[in-house]
N, C-alpha and C positions, 0 to 999 in steps of 0.2 A: 891349908890355905896357901895359895901361890904367893911367894915373896914379892915385894914391890920391885926388886931389881930384875927378877926374871919375867915379869909381866910386860907385855908390849906397851900397855898404857898404865904406868904405875901411879900416875898422879892421883887417882881416886883413893888410893890407900892413905894418902897424906891429907885428905880433906876431912877434918874433924867433924864438920857438921853432918857428914854422911856416915862416917864410921861410928859416931856416937849413937846413931839410930839403927844402923844395919851392920850385921856381922857378915863380911864378905867371905864366901866359901871357895869359889873357883871360877875361872874363866870358862864360859860356855860358848862363846863366839867371838871371833876377832877378824877385823878387816881394816882396810885403809881408812875408812871414815867412821867406824864405830867399834867399840869393844863392849861385850856384855858379860856380866858376872851373875852367878847365882848367889843369893844372899838370904839371910834370915833377919826379919825385923826383930830387934831386941825386945820390944815391949811384949810381944806375944808369940814369937817364934814362927810367924807366918813367912813362908818362902816367897821371895820376890826376885825379879830380874832387874838388875841395875844396868841400864844402857847408857854408856858414855859415848856421846856423839862428838866427833872432832870437827864437824862442819856446821857453822851457825845456821845456814839456810835450811839444811836438813833438820836441824834441831827445832827451828821455828815451825817448819811445816808439820812435823810430827806432833809437837805440843798443841799447835793450833787445831789440827784435825781431831786429836784425841779429846781435847777439851770440848769441842763441838759435839762429839759423839759419846760423851761420858755416860749417858743414860741408856745407851744401846746395849742390850744383853749379848749381842753377837759381834762386839768390838772389844779388843783387849782393853783392860782397865789401866788407866794411868793414875796411880795413887798420889804421886806428888813429883816435883822435879826440883833440881838445884841448878842454878846457873849464875856464875860470876863473869864479869866482863873479861877477866884475864884467865878464865878456866873453861873447860868444856862443859856443856850441858850434860847433866846426868838425870835420866828419866827413871823413876821407880815404877815398874810395871808388874802386873800380876804374872806369876810364873806358871807356865803351862808346859808339860813335859813332852808332848808329841804334836804331830801335825798331820794334815791330810796326805802329804807325800808318803809319810810312814804308813798310814792306813792303806794306801793303794799298794805299797810294796808288800805289806803283810797279807792283804787280800790276794795278791798274785802268787805269793810263795807258800803261804801256810793254810789258806782257807780253800778247801777243795772246790766248793761251789762259788768262790769269789765273794764279792759283796752283793748281798741280796737286793732286789729291786726296792723293797721296803726301806732298807737301810740307806740306799742311794738317795731315795726321795727325801728322807729326813735330813741327810747331809745337805742336799740341794736347798731345802727349805731354809736351813740355818744360814747357808751362804747367801741366799737371795735376801734374807732379812738384813744381814749386815751390809750388803751392797746397796740395797734400797735405802737404808738409813744414810749412807754416804751420799747418794745421789739426791735424796730429798733435801739434804743440807748443802747441795752444790759442791760436793767434794768428789773429785775424781782421784781414785787411788793410784792408778798408773803402774802398779806392779802386782797385780793379782796372779797368784800361782799356788799350787798345792802346798808348798812349803811356807807360804805366808798365811795359811789358814790353820791356826793353832787349835788344839783340842784339849779340853780339860779331861781329867781322869773319869768324870761322870758323863762325858759325851757332849759337852757344850762346845760348839765350834765358834771361834772368834777370829775376825780379821785383824791382822797385825802388820807391822812395818809400814808406817805412813810417812817415811822419810822422803818419798817422791810425790806425795799427795799435793794437789793444788785445789784451791777454792775458786770456783767459777760461778758466774751469775747465770750463764747459759752456755750451751755448747760453743766452744771456740772463743769465749770471752772471759778474761781473767778479772777477778774481782779487784777493785781498788781498795785502798785503805779506808776511804769514806764508805764504800759499800759494806765492808766488813764491820765498820763501826756501827752502822745501822743494824746489822745482824746481831752484834753483841748487845746493843741496847735492848733489842727485842728479847734476847735470851735472858738478860739481866732482869727485865721486867717480869718475865715469866717465872724466873727462879727467885723472885723477891721473898725474903724470909727464909731462904734455904742457902746458907753460905756455902761457898765452894770448899771442898776438902783439899784442893790443890794448894801447895805451899807457894807463898809469894816469892818470886825469884830474888835471890840475893844479888845485888848489883853494885859494881864498883866501876865508875867512869874515870878515866885518866885525865881527860881534857877538862880544865876548870870551868870553862864556859858551858860545856855540855852538862857538867855536874850541876851548875847553878840553874840551868834551864829545867833540868829534871826535878831538882829539889823544889823549885818554885811551883811546879805544876803537880807534883806528886800527890798532894793532898786532895786534889780535885779529880784525879784519874782513877778509873777502875783498874783492876789487876791486868786485864787484857790490854787496855790503852797504855799502861805503864810499860808492859812487856813489849808492845809494838814499837813504842818510841825508842826503846833500847835497841831493838833490832834495826830500825831505820838508821839510827846513828852508826851502828856497826856496819850497815850496808854502805853508807857514804865512805867510811874508811876503807872498806874492801874494794870499792870501785876503782881506787887508785893503786890497788895491790895487784901486780902482774901475776902473782901466784894464786889468785882467787880462782876457784874452779866450781863448776856445777857439781851438785851432789850425786850425779849419776856415774861418777868414776868407779871402777871396779872395787868391790868391797871384799874380794877374796872369797874363799869357800866358807861362808858364814852359815851358822845355823839360824834359821828364821825363828826358832824357839827363842833365840836371843833378839828377835825382831831386828836383825841386821838386814840392810839392803844388799842383795846380790844381783848386780846388773853389769853389763859389759859395755865398753867403748871399743869399737873395732878400728884397727888400722887396715882398712879394706881397700879394694881396688879403687873405689871412688873416694878416697881420702880427699878432704877438702869440701865435699858436699855435706851440707848440714844434716843429712840423714845419718852420717857416720861419725860426725864429730859433735860432742855436746856443745850447746851454746853456753860459753863460759860466762855470759852476761845475764843469764836467766835469774832474775831476782824473784822474790816470792810473789810479787804482784806484776811482774814484767811478762814479756813474751814467753810463750811455751816453747819447749824443745821437743824434737821428735825422738831423741835418743833416750827413751825412758822404758822401763819395764824389762822383762826378761824375754829374750828372743823367741822362745817357743810359744809364748802367749801374747806376742806383740801383733797388733792389728795391722793389716796391709797398708793403711794410709800412713802409719808411722814408718813402716819400712820404706815407703816412697817419700819420706821427708816432711810429712804434714806438720805444720805448727799451728794449725787452725782446727782444733778438735775439741771434743767434749767427753762426757761420761760414756759415750758409745765405745771408746777404746776398752773400757772395763768390761763391756758386754761381750766383745769378741773374746777377751781372756776367759770369761765365764764359759763360753762355748767350748773352748779348748779344755778347760778343767772338767766340765761335765762329760765330754767325750772320753777323757782319761779315766773317769770314774766307771764308765760303762765297759771300756776295753782293757783297763789296767795297764795301758801303754800310752805314752805321749802321742798326741795326734800328729803334730808337725815338729819333729825333733831336728830342726835345722842346725847345721854346723857353721853357717855364716848367714848374713842377711840375704845374700843372693840365693843360697840354698834354701833358706826359709821361704822365700817367695816361690821358688820352684816347686817345693813340696805342696804349698797351698794351691798353686795353679794345677798341679797334677791331680789333685782331688776335686777341686771346685771349678776348674776351668779358668780361662784367662780373665784378667781384669780389664774391662772395656767400658766404654760410655754406656753401653746397654745394661751392664750389671752394676755400674756405679756412675751415675751421671755426674760429670764434673771431675772425674778421676784424671783426665788429661791435664788438669790444672795443678795437680800435685807437683811439688818442686822437682822431683827426680823421675817423674813418669816418662818423660821423653829421653831420659838418659839411660834407662834400663828397659829392655824389651825382650820378650821370650817368643819362641815359635808358637803358633796356634796349637792348642791342645785339642786334638780331634775328638777324643773320647776320654774325658776326665773319669777318674775312678769312681767318684761319688762317695758320699759319707757312708752309704750302705756297705761298701766294700771295706771301709775302715772300722765299721762297727758290726761285725758278723754276729749272728745269733741274737741281735737286739731287736726289739719290737719296732714297728713303724712309728708308734707314739714316742718312743725313746729317741729314735733318730730325728724325728720332727722337732723335738725340743732343742736339739743341738743345731738343727738347720735354722731355727728362729734366731739364733745368736750369731752364727757364722755366715752372715750376709756381707758381701763386699760393700754395699751401700750402707753407711753407718745409720742413716735415717730409717732403714728397714729392720734394724735389730730390735728384738723384743726387749722391753724394759724389765727390770727386776720385779716391779709390781705386777706387770702383765703376766710374767711367768708364775708368780705366786698365786695368781688367780686362774692359771691354766688348768684345764680339765685333767691333764696328765697327773697332777699332784692330788687330785680329789677322787681318782678312780682306783679300783683294786689293782694291785695290792696297795693299800694305803701306807703312808709314811709310818714307820714303827715309832713307838714312844722313845724318847731320848734314853730312858733307862734300859732299853733293850739293844742299844747300839754296842757293837764290839769295838773296843778302843785299844790300840797298842799300848803296852806298858811304858815303852820308851820310844825315842826317836830312832828310826832305822838309819843305817849308813846309806849313802847314795847307791842306787842299783846299777852296778857296772855292766849288767847284762842287757839293760835297756838300749835300744838303738840310739846312738849319739848321746851317750849317758850324760848325767847331770853336769859333768864338768865342762862339756863342750861349749855351753853358752857363756862360759867365763873366759874363754880364750880371747886374747887380744889381737893376735896376728891371724889373718885369714886369707892372705893373698894366694896361698897354695890351694885354697878351696876352689879356685877357678879351674884347676885341673880335673875336677869332677865332671865338668861339662864337656860335651863332645866338640863343640865349635864356639868360638867367640869372635864376634865381628865388632871392631872398634871403629867408629866413624867420627871425624872431627865435625863440630858444629860451630855456629857463630858464638855460642856462649861456652864452649868447652868441647865435650865429646859425648857420644852415646855408645852404649854397649848392648849388643844383641846376643842372646844365648840360644843355641840350636838344640 
């Protein structure tokens, strides 16, 4: 076991309520906003992942989402959590050894015929069930990618890392506390007689008035209400703290087996545009930010700075994931946000009012423009030797217009999944024994989207035309 003094986040070793129940074995993921440990539950020896989150907003988002989805077989299980006002939240999650990224790498390097169509379909079905559960509960994940899709040793795939998740009422509309209260009341009524297995958060409030307020109401509050009140009080305090930041700050080279967030904030050419700087004021129920997710899987509207979006951004990410399952290579491995847009346009053509009505209203649309792509490559060129039906399933997701993207439920009912070859049984899926290291041979390998400086990326383009405007400037790439 790693000693407390050598661990980046040693406080977990001194928390007796945790060490009394769990034997901490080793650090398996570490980043700016979370550290994850492999541990054994002392009562039965069950392996678990202890995720210590250093950002309260991310903690609340992940707990809220996982509580809502606790009965979904394709979402990682939250066994319980610990949270004190003066300490980081620690989530006790089921421990899964590998992920879809490792499966793709193993299929590319070790399996002669790659991943069979029947296997791909079964993986797709499981992913779609997990995403559909999120979207039916008005949860947008905001960071779907192969390394956040964990796999059990018996082939069950589960969505993980909900630190960036948000709860919406409808696309582009963030739920208020009152809306969520209504949802919780409905869930409480449905689950009446079935007490939650999640542990009541341990809370210490320093302010005596806040303590009195919570003590007075605690007897009449559900666990969710009590927890939300705590977070709202913490949010008020954080609002005056200049060091408060959005949870989308880089988390380093984390293992998503540790369900850590791995996303980047760029110091790009357009620094100052909210496309490239996270909104430091984004509260759990406040305005959305465009700087979410991992670049390779980020929808075009996010790259152009949209803060008015819904679950459709997850559907774009699905399209990129499915394409990678088919080709065993990332579809759009951009090295910067500008490069990401360029790669997308080279394959799908330009983003215009014809392909996405209303795109000209995106915050950064008039600031970034590209020459017209005369002959886009098309997805067919990116997915050689794949059938028309396989390419079509990707096309249904990679639409510029978010409203045109197929929903998870629509794809679950798509004929592609019900025709030969049928999805293989889960018991017949090949599963990597462990997580693979990042594939350095892949174009723009996995580390690229964690780089923070990208000014030099402009050198990749032949010509750059910068024009001053009334509101700033615009950039055109030739």
